[in-house]
Steps between C-alpha positions, in 0.01 A plus 500: 500500500804469729585710802769754465776394732742762655868468585548344837698656787841355536639426847783735613722217615529163338740232640450213262529418135212408274546128405203399281127581454406124534658182647528326165773435247496482121707185492295173533818339665492760776121483565414587855287261709411651833296340774239638743283348773130582555484509878199641696363680195838668436754432228851478649830461321752327739819419311732790549642491134142511367418787739787712374415447123137548525516816707806661335377436142154672489450569875237231560375444850628629837685348794278358777718669760592818303310790362595415135843357416545154665822570692385498864740344757517474870688832513590779263837565679796263450835515674834337473570296806833314510512460122137397458201714387209470743162673521481729803194524728444636842433290813128624511453387138658170568275436806202592278609240241544248774134560615369452139701171476378377836136581408525312173670202655213487764245513218672193344421295821829532696452512876627796693808346632615377157438854362702664778781253464514565120490876540775482760723298278445739207585807702828384637810687359672322218883475467634647185684189421171309456377775273793487278480112486138523397566765243798321361317163502731336758452145608369603840281773354176310572366480845227227517189577697550872508160629458383840412294717270175472306448490134278794404341307209417159661472649853690194640809502722830494314743265674886517511677587176170570323512846656831562341401349162188720476686810598785426268262470215330827585837697500678321212388739240527829685712526812485859642818678594527691823420869469805696592294808580172433697365835392529427134197478274303165565409477139854463383611174349699301760687311241656155544737361759860495383718195557596373732222646714214250450154495671468238776178297472302460817684731727452860620703755680302624811605813672381628832561826688515859363602849589734498793467129548753271334361341193522122521482299169442124497456259209189283541286269286205668317182398661304526167585432145352800322490366137357742251243378236343668206121543503336535161153638435261267331522714182877503506513116550257437217683738265821315563341167448265570201646793311878430557499130571785529743331409831343192638267520801484194730221413750579214739814421304303455175526745210177665392405512139406847342133412508522382860681809608244730318210340673671502838576871481151573386373321811729701714419833349162564325633793303819318392409499129461883479817565714706255302385649168603845623823369626592322184400808296734732681784246509487451128536879461822510703360627836563325830163470681502435871186333623411585860747796518207739446287385789603799708382727219174316440593362157580161343832548330798728500686540174888548487735560208783245515442429868454661843876555562522739194172686486226602733162341406346711223134379514253375749270261319143402580382182314135505386298231322275618211299348218491588133294815566745622765261421779582323822581549865838445661553318830449837669262736323616868509293793597610848387633581845704174526634551146602857587668373824691229317609750224622752768697225692670386175586858412642568847750208454612632155330225304214489240173308540423246232191284444573187314178358359502117415229465233338164487327395169128436522539144360768394735367200698573374847660197344752717317590685821602168643815505273779761471434517133213735576756778564558540133132593449503778765559857411686757705420879503698754708344828621720749681304709756628841580382755759405831363650783711317824406756734656781342303317532165410857578865572561599339173239714317635805659845421369372468155 
């Protein structure tokens, strides 16, 4: 018996097109081969072209600096300055970035004088001719020894042109256009930068003064290289590796086999088998499950149709493990009071509460659980929980 799914609520404003349900192709010649890194118990996708395809085709993962779409940059406002597009930040924001860069450089072992000299060199105004030479790749575009910035992934200082290279990679695929109206809707699609206005890597436009004071704008080097990466949940990563075969996960520059990855994820999350079985079940039925997105609602999964940009989440899913006789206790046993509270919270945010039971056969051994082949022996049963409102039913009876 399957749960009866209801039509989802469509978002009133959608600013992007639906590309594909999964990041795979039907042609063997065009087979996708993406790469991710297992770092500090997190699966991160670093190549920008891989990030765009994995997220835009199936909405896997989220940006490490963003709420969802991995498009965070050092500033959301861009402005044309003498023919070059530059991100715009305030003097106070720039001072804050300098403090972060200084703290990280100190943590790397640099003495105080070296840190101060580095920050002083970074914060000096830059001549626009230098900016144009670097954007255009002129002969004198490189300035050896110019230090600045910290890589957010490796946490090491980025020296010289590395700052510009990292920032250039982060803005190569989506370069925001300045918003002509500051009061316009922040959810609108900024579009792409038209030629010849190109983004300048490694530089920002800093403004100081407001109100009656004259606004002063200076071009300076960016203290930090804010490169956005895509973070995949363990379930998303294993689905891309095992079910789709389009992703390889590396640990210490060595690719992990499917069996190694399964055992590694099981050691990181004791309930990984159940959560992955539920994730694969809903993905195979065309839903977009988001792991961790339901933490604020007290559930394990949120289910979207097509993806978060198009529809609100339809279901809040609690994953429970059960045996053949439908007995078992989840990671957090519910009382009637806690279940009523969870149901009420779910109803208040216009979603439905679903219990997804992962049924383990009685003859399933621990040795079988050590391989992903055990997923084929698990059964999935959905149960939708609804809150009975006596006054609403009484009104419906009166209408009849």
